[in-house]
Structure formats: C-alpha cells, structure tokens
C-alpha positions in Angstrom: 0.1 -0.1 -0.1 1.2 3.4 -0.7 1.7 6.0 2.2 -1.4 7.9 1.0 -3.5 4.7 1.3 -1.8 4.5 4.8 -2.7 7.9 5.7 -6.2 7.7 4.5 -6.3 4.4 6.7 -5.7 6.5 9.9 -7.9 9.2 8.9 -10.8 6.6 8.8 -9.6 4.8 12.0 -9.7 8.4 13.4 -13.1 9.1 12.3 -14.3 5.7 13.8 -12.7 6.5 17.2 -14.5 9.7 17.2 -17.8 8.2 16.2 -17.5 5.2 18.7 -17.0 8.2 21.5 -20.0 9.9 20.3 -22.6 7.6 19.2 -21.4 4.0 18.2 -21.2 2.7 14.9 -17.3 3.6 14.1 -16.8 0.2 12.1 -19.1 1.2 9.8 -16.7 3.9 8.6 -13.3 2.1 9.2 -14.2 -1.3 7.5 -15.9 0.4 4.5 -12.5 2.6 4.1 -10.4 -0.7 3.9 -12.8 -2.7 1.4 -12.3 0.7 -0.8 -8.5 0.7 -0.5 -8.7 -2.9 -2.1 -8.2 -5.0 1.0 -9.9 -8.6 0.7 -13.0 -8.4 2.9 -11.9 -10.9 5.5 -8.3 -9.5 5.8 -10.2 -6.1 6.4 -12.5 -7.3 9.0 -9.4 -9.0 10.9 -7.2 -5.9 10.6 -10.3 -3.7 11.8 -10.8 -5.8 14.9 -7.3 -5.9 15.8 -6.7 -2.0 15.1 -9.7 -1.0 17.3 -8.7 -2.9 20.6 -7.1 -0.3 22.2 -10.3 2.0 21.8 -12.7 -0.8 23.6 -9.7 -1.1 26.5 -10.0 2.7 26.9 -13.5 2.6 27.4 -13.4 -0.2 29.5 -11.1 1.8 31.5 -13.3 4.9 31.8 -16.1 2.9 33.2 -14.4 0.4 35.4 -15.5 2.1 38.9 -19.1 1.2 37.7 -18.0 -2.9 38.0 -17.4 -2.6 41.6 -19.8 -5.5 42.9 -20.5 -7.3 40.0 -17.7 -9.6 40.2 -20.3 -12.6 40.3 -21.6 -11.5 36.6 -18.0 -10.9 35.5 -17.2 -14.5 36.5 -20.0 -15.9 34.3 -20.2 -13.4 31.8 -16.1 -12.6 30.8 -15.8 -16.6 30.0 -19.1 -16.6 28.0 -18.0 -13.5 26.1 -14.5 -15.0 25.3 -15.8 -18.5 24.2 -18.5 -16.5 21.9 -15.6 -14.2 20.5 -13.3 -17.0 19.8 -16.5 -18.8 18.3 -16.9 -16.3 16.1 -13.3 -15.9 14.8 -13.2 -19.4 13.9 -16.2 -19.1 11.7 -15.0 -15.9 10.2 -11.6 -17.7 9.4 -13.5 -20.8 7.8 -15.5 -18.6 5.7 -14.5 -18.7 2.2 -13.7 -15.3 1.0 -16.1 -15.0 -1.8 -18.9 -16.1 1.0 -18.0 -13.4 3.3 -17.8 -10.7 0.5 -21.4 -11.9 -0.4 -22.3 -11.4 3.2 -20.8 -8.0 3.5 -23.8 -5.7 2.4 -26.2 -7.7 4.8 -23.8 -7.3 7.6 -23.4 -3.6 6.9 -27.4 -3.4 6.9 -27.5 -5.2 9.9 -25.2 -3.2 11.7 -27.1 -0.3 10.4 -30.2 -1.4 11.7 -28.6 -2.1 15.4 -27.3 1.4 15.4 -30.6 2.9 14.5 -32.2 0.7 16.9 -29.9 2.0 19.8 -32.0 4.9 21.6 -34.8 2.3 21.5 -33.0 -0.8 22.8 -31.6 1.9 25.8 -35.0 2.8 26.5 -36.3 -0.6 26.5 -33.7 -1.7 28.8 -34.5 1.4 31.4 -38.3 0.7 31.1 -37.6 -3.0 32.2 -35.2 -2.3 34.9 -38.2 0.5 36.1 -40.5 -2.3 36.1 -38.3 -5.2 37.2 -39.8 -6.8 40.5 -39.1 -10.0 42.5 -35.7 -11.5 42.8 -32.8 -10.9 40.7 -31.7 -13.2 38.0 -28.7 -15.7 38.5 -25.6 -14.5 36.8 -25.6 -17.8 34.7 -29.0 -16.8 33.3 -27.0 -14.1 31.4 -24.3 -16.5 30.2 -25.7 -18.3 27.2 -27.2 -14.9 25.5 -24.0 -13.2 26.0 -22.3 -16.1 24.3 -24.7 -16.0 21.4 -24.1 -12.0 21.3 -20.0 -12.7 21.3 -20.2 -15.1 18.5 -21.9 -12.2 16.2 -19.2 -9.9 17.7 -16.5 -12.1 17.0 -17.6 -12.5 13.3 -18.3 -8.8 12.7 -17.9 -6.3 15.2 -20.2 -3.6 13.9 -23.2 -3.3 16.2 -21.7 -5.7 19.0 -22.2 -3.2 21.8 -25.7 -2.5 21.2 -26.7 -6.3 20.7 -24.6 -6.9 23.9 -26.3 -4.4 26.1 -29.9 -5.6 24.9 -28.5 -9.1 26.2 -27.3 -7.7 29.6 -30.3 -5.4 30.0 -33.0 -8.6 29.3 -31.1 -10.9 31.7 -29.7 -8.8 34.6 -31.2 -6.3 36.9 -29.2 -3.4 37.9 -28.7 0.5 37.2 -28.4 1.4 33.5 -24.8 3.0 34.2 -23.6 -0.2 35.6 -25.0 -2.6 32.8 -23.5 -0.2 30.4 -20.2 -0.5 32.2 -21.1 -4.4 32.4 -21.6 -4.3 28.4 -18.2 -2.4 27.6 -16.4 -5.1 29.6 -18.1 -7.8 27.7 -17.5 -6.1 24.4 -13.8 -5.6 24.9 -13.6 -9.2 26.5 -15.3 -10.5 22.9 -13.2 -8.0 20.6 -9.7 -8.9 22.5 -10.4 -12.9 22.3 -11.1 -12.5 18.6 -8.3 -10.2 18.0 -5.8 -12.9 19.8 -7.3 -15.5 17.7 -6.7 -13.4 14.4 -3.1 -12.6 15.2 -2.1 -16.3 14.2 -4.6 -16.4 11.0 -2.1 -14.7 8.8 -4.9 -12.2 8.1 -3.7 -8.9 9.9 -2.0 -6.4 7.9 0.0 -5.4 10.9 1.8 -2.1 9.6 -2.2 -1.0 8.7 -3.4 -2.2 12.0 -0.8 0.1 13.7 -1.5 3.1 11.9 -5.1 2.6 12.5 -4.7 2.0 16.3 -3.1 5.2 16.8 -5.8 6.7 14.5 -8.4 5.0 16.4 -6.9 6.2 19.9 -6.5 10.1 18.6 -10.4 10.0 17.1 -11.6 9.0 20.6 -9.7 11.5 22.5 -11.1 14.1 20.1 -14.2 12.5 20.4 -14.2 12.7 23.8 -13.5 16.4 23.6 -16.2 16.9 21.1 -18.7 15.3 23.4 -21.8 17.6 24.4 -20.9 19.9 21.5 -21.9 17.7 18.6 -25.5 16.1 19.3 -24.9 12.1 19.5 -28.6 11.4 17.6 -27.2 13.7 14.4 -23.9 11.6 14.5 -25.9 8.3 14.7 -27.9 9.1 12.4 -25.3 10.2 9.9 -23.4 7.0 10.1 -26.7 5.0 10.0 -27.4 6.8 6.5 -23.8 6.2 5.5 -24.2 2.3 6.4 -27.4 1.9 4.3 -25.8 3.8 1.6 -22.7 1.2 1.7 -25.2 -1.9 1.8 -27.0 -0.8 -1.1 -23.8 0.1 -2.8 -22.0 -3.2 -2.3 -25.1 -5.3 -2.5 -25.7 -3.8 -6.3 -21.6 -4.2 -6.7 
C-alpha cells in the first residue's frame, strides 16, 4: 500500500474513534474504508478488529468504577464473552472469501439497523429496570445469551455493543450505568478474544493495523472532547445513513 493509503486508513480509524466516542458504529466507517482501498473483505475485517482493540480497552477503563460489586456476573459473563468471541473468529476464518464478500452488504445493513435501534434498546432496558420486580436473575442466566451475542461480535464487530447491551438488559437487573459498564467490559472481552485468535491467522495487515490503532486512539480523544458539542443523535443517524448507502452499494456491486 502507498503512504497515501496508509494515511487514509489512519484518518478512517480516527473517524471511527470519534464516532465511537460520540454515538457508536465506528466500524461502519473504518471497515468500508479498507474495502475501498482494495483490502480483501476477511483481511479487512480481521485488521479492523485488531486495530480497534485499544479503543475498547480505553472505554472499559473509563467505566471501571461502575464494575464494583459485579464480580459474580463477571465470573460467568467474561468467559462466555471470550468463548463466543473465539467461536465467531473461528467461523469467520473458516468462511470462504467469496461467501464473506457476499455477506458484506447484509452485515452492513444489520449493523446499521442495530445502530438505528440504539436509543430504542436503551429505552427498553431503562423501562425494564424501572418495572423489575421479584428476585434478581442468577449471573448464570446471562451467560448463554452473552455467548450468542459474542459469536456475532467475533464474526463482525459492528453493532456488537448494542446487541450486548440488549442481552444484559434483558437478563440482568441493575442500574443502567452499571449495566453499561458491564456491556463495555464484555464488548472488550469479545473483541480481544477474537483479535488474539486473529493474530495467528496470517490475515492481519500489521503495519496498517498499527497506523489505524494510533488513529483510533487519537479519534477517541477528539471525540471525548467533542462530547456535548455535537448531538449524538445527529452523528448516529449520519452513520446509519452512510451504512445503509454502503450496504446498497455493495449489494448492487
């Protein structure tokens, strides 16, 4: 790849970092950018997953204080997230390149739908928590649904956090702030499990991943500073629109 393409990949990752900090859905920026540069779909997906790991780690650290008292859940849910992330990664690497390429528009469409439903998911979780009565569910109750969501996340990470939030919101009773922190550490566990597996796949474009990781970190910092200045809903719907447009483009292509 040329220096210009590396610079564009870094800018795309920075854009993804900004979008993730403000509204979520950054993969809908960085993954299509890699495809546009001619990176094969599976290599693009794998490289993108590895490159965005620092962003997930930073978001997890930022909410670590809200994980206090959730050790029992974490003991069950983190292994479930890791197992699901690994399974998703295995499925991805065992998928033929042409098959995965054919799935790209549908995955972009699904990720766009998940992002569009983000506020509805949040509202649903809040309503359920407000109306929750009776004994709380066992931490084991969330493990199987978390595994299922993690398989999707290991295969294709766009929209994963929204899916995980919906799962923990249905199976766990707690404040939304604490559930959001739980969601964040599970999303990081899914991403890091898949990424570690991908390290040995031969599909990671290392120099590109390094450039994108730096871009994603810088974008996350910029996005954090812009929080409160740019309406998250406006950013989210812009990304949703771009996602749908790309899905239609790749479907026609």
